[in-house]
C-alpha positions, -999 to 999 in steps of 0.1 A, spaced: 208 -620 -501 233 -650 -513 264 -652 -496 298 -663 -519 305 -699 -524 265 -707 -530 256 -717 -566 227 -710 -589 221 -731 -622 194 -709 -642 204 -731 -674 192 -703 -697 193 -728 -731 168 -753 -718 144 -733 -692 118 -719 -699 116 -675 -708 104 -671 -669 138 -688 -658 160 -667 -673 189 -651 -654 196 -614 -661 233 -611 -643 252 -580 -637 288 -588 -632 305 -556 -611 289 -531 -590 302 -502 -611 290 -468 -613 272 -478 -649 254 -510 -628 242 -487 -604 226 -466 -629 208 -504 -638 200 -511 -603 178 -474 -602 164 -483 -636 148 -512 -618 140 -502 -587 116 -472 -605 105 -495 -636 110 -530 -616 133 -559 -627 126 -566 -667 98 -591 -667 101 -629 -671 135 -626 -663 152 -634 -624 182 -607 -616 213 -610 -599 242 -589 -591 277 -602 -581 303 -580 -570 330 -584 -544 318 -556 -517 281 -546 -505 294 -509 -514 308 -489 -542 334 -463 -532 330 -435 -558 365 -426 -566 361 -394 -573 359 -383 -537 388 -402 -526 411 -371 -525 390 -351 -509 388 -374 -479 423 -377 -479 426 -340 -475 400 -338 -448 367 -325 -472 348 -354 -465 341 -382 -441 356 -415 -450 326 -433 -461 309 -402 -476 317 -416 -508 300 -448 -507 269 -458 -526 252 -489 -508 247 -519 -533 234 -540 -512 208 -517 -505 197 -508 -544 202 -548 -549 174 -558 -523 152 -523 -534 151 -531 -571 146 -569 -559 181 -583 -571 197 -613 -553 231 -601 -545 264 -625 -545 293 -612 -527 319 -627 -549 341 -619 -579 341 -631 -616 375 -649 -627 361 -667 -654 334 -665 -680 324 -692 -709 300 -670 -731 291 -697 -752 278 -720 -725 267 -687 -708 283 -696 -677 305 -672 -653 331 -686 -629 338 -671 -593 363 -670 -570 346 -690 -548 342 -718 -574 305 -711 -583 293 -717 -618 267 -695 -625 246 -700 -656 229 -667 -675 204 -658 -699 220 -620 -703 249 -609 -688 263 -575 -682 300 -566 -670 311 -534 -649 335 -549 -631 364 -519 -638 399 -532 -651 428 -546 -628 458 -527 -611 490 -529 -632 513 -512 -608 540 -542 -600 537 -553 -638 547 -513 -647 570 -503 -615 582 -541 -601 572 -551 -570 580 -535 -537 560 -539 -501 554 -498 -503 537 -504 -533 502 -492 -535 482 -496 -565 450 -470 -566 427 -501 -580 408 -514 -566 397 -481 -549 380 -500 -521 413 -513 -509 434 -483 -518 414 -463 -493 412 -490 -467 451 -495 -468 457 -458 -464 434 -455 -438 453 -477 -415 487 -476 -428 514 -452 -404 513 -415 -421 542 -410 -444 565 -386 -444 575 -393 -479 554 -402 -509 561 -408 -542 528 -405 -568 535 -427 -598 514 -412 -628 510 -381 -641 472 -383 -652 445 -363 -634 443 -393 -608 477 -395 -603 479 -354 -600 448 -352 -576 463 -377 -552 498 -359 -552 476 -329 -540 457 -351 -515 489 -368 -501 507 -335 -496 475 -324 -478 468 -354 -456 444 -345 -430 455 -368 -405 494 -358 -408 511 -336 -385 535 -323 -407 525 -328 -443 545 -353 -464 570 -342 -488 553 -357 -521 570 -364 -555 550 -364 -587 570 -391 -612 544 -382 -640 561 -400 -666 573 -393 -701 547 -375 -709 547 -349 -685 516 -338 -664 479 -340 -675 490 -359 -710 459 -349 -732 445 -316 -719 450 -283 -727 480 -265 -723 464 -239 -696 448 -269 -677 488 -282 -676 501 -247 -668 475 -243 -640 486 -275 -621 520 -273 -628 519 -239 -608 499 -252 -578 522 -280 -575 548 -260 -573 529 -237 -552 526 -266 -524 561 -279 -529 555 -308 -548 583 -320 -571 574 -332 -603 598 -355 -623 587 -363 -662 600 -397 -661 582 -433 -656 592 -445 -621 605 -479 -616 623 -501 -591 659 -510 -593 675 -524 -568 653 -519 -544 650 -484 -552 622 -462 -568 638 -447 -598 626 -422 -619 648 -406 -652 678 -419 -639 677 -406 -605 666 -423 -571 638 -408 -554 646 -428 -519 641 -421 -490 606 -433 -496 579 -443 -471 551 -450 -494 548 -456 -532 511 -447 -547 506 -461 -584 478 -440 -605 488 -461 -636 456 -464 -654 439 -503 -655 447 -537 -670 419 -562 -683 415 -591 -661 433 -622 -677 398 -638 -676 383 -617 -708 407 -631 -731 406 -665 -718 369 -662 -722 366 -661 -760 347 -630 -764 358 -605 -787 385 -579 -773 406 -549 -783 443 -550 -783 446 -544 -748 424 -571 -738 393 -553 -730 356 -565 -740 347 -554 -774 317 -536 -773 295 -517 -798 273 -485 -793 249 -500 -773 277 -515 -753 267 -548 -768 299 -574 -771 306 -574 -808 310 -613 -808 280 -623 -781 247 -603 -782 237 -617 -753 266 -599 -733 270 -563 -725 293 -543 -707 305 -507 -698 327 -493 -677 367 -498 -676 363 -533 -684 346 -521 -719 361 -508 -751 343 -491 -772 349 -501 -809 330 -473 -830 352 -443 -814 380 -445 -792 367 -433 -757 390 -430 -726 384 -453 -694 372 -426 -670 346 -427 -647 328 -400 -664 320 -423 -694 308 -445 -672 282 -426 -652 267 -415 -685 267 -447 -704 247 -465 -669 212 -454 -682 219 -464 -714 230 -500 -707 200 -500 -684 175 -489 -715 191 -515 -742 193 -546 -714 152 -540 -709 151 -542 -747 165 -570 -752 150 -587 -724 120 -582 -741 132 -597 -773 137 -566 -788 172 -550 -803 189 -525 -786 185 -486 -794 200 -467 -769 239 -455 -775 260 -428 -756 272 -402 -772 301 -384 -753 296 -347 -755 324 -328 -776 347 -326 -744 341 -340 -707 345 -314 -675 371 -322 -649 374 -310 -617 407 -315 -600 407 -313 -560 442 -294 -555 438 -302 -520 443 -267 -505 404 -256 -502 408 -253 -545 399 -271 -575 410 -269 -613 386 -275 -641 392 -285 -672 366 -285 -702 383 -288 -734 407 -259 -742 392 -236 -714 403 -241 -678 394 -225 -644 408 -225 -612 395 -214 -575 374 -219 -542 344 -220 -565 356 -249 -587 361 -271 -555 323 -262 -545 311 -269 -579 331 -303 -573 320 -310 -540 281 -304 -553 284 -325 -582 301 -354 -563 276 -353 -535 249 -350 -556 256 -385 -575 260 -397 -540 226 -387 -526 206 -392 -555 216 -430 -549 208 -426 -512 175 -412 -521 166 -444 -540 171 -465 -514 149 -446 -485 121 -434 -508 90 -451 -519 86 -452 -555 54 -455 -579 66 -489 -594 71 -512 -566 98 -533 -573 90 -572 -571 98 -595 -540 137 -608 -541 140 -636 -562 151 -670 -542 178 -689 -561 180 -725 -557 
């Protein structure tokens, strides 16, 4: 395993094909599917492979509300990236991407390393934008990155009064989770500052109605206005939400500044513009998936659901381009996605297009899907596969 601060200079422009580097930047939901493909079939021939990611594990965000509510252990939602990389024959660098020169094919990391690649794929996620939207305050905790968010909530004092900013599915689930916080002796008072769009914008009316009823049943106050700090106080719709001990921002992600600075084609928000094959529209040796990417052929929400399904497609296309062939696979989302929102009290709300449902059986289904996804990757670490992965490469 290579640790942060070490450099690798596999110059793809001058080195023979067998020396080219296939670089995975970020250990997100799509890239774990790429690692699974490489465990099963081996790293694409004639290439060395490296994964750069800040942490040796991936925390599955879908299980964080359940952990807060005492339905899972803190580490039940972790995917062991380090073990998957080792099993696949991929060198791991614990570091973070801070810059990219797509023409020179060089990634710069937070430790100052410069890594030259032949093909690169990005699945780093977006960045938190809580301070940008709300202002700065020591009580403010951004949901992104999810690992740091979980660490902070695990160690901070139990809050008596909580504000959750953001009325999307993530914000609604976290409002329920904090109301049912397992380590709290008394249930915290929770206010959901949903924003001017109200709770669950874009969801069917039936889903919104079920969520509103569950919020009211649990005594969670809802304010349909944007939250913002003014003179040291958290405000929404002209009213103060003080006193507050903890403010959680579930306000979506922003594109990292290095994307625009790199010269890669990007969308209006600064995310990497990719085609139906998850390939950069300006640099054909660069791929991207997950929150860092924006499909130009169709609108696609930044959601873990889409990243999970895009993963196998990305794996197939990376294998094709590594073999000198054009990518052919594309992720075509279903007409609607299934969302299962944990209400923290032993139940969950299901959303599928215009359809909705609620109950304990929905939570059981959510647990089954979530734990099944985690278990799939845990099995890959332990089981022998028919195709033995190559020995881990050693980078000079």
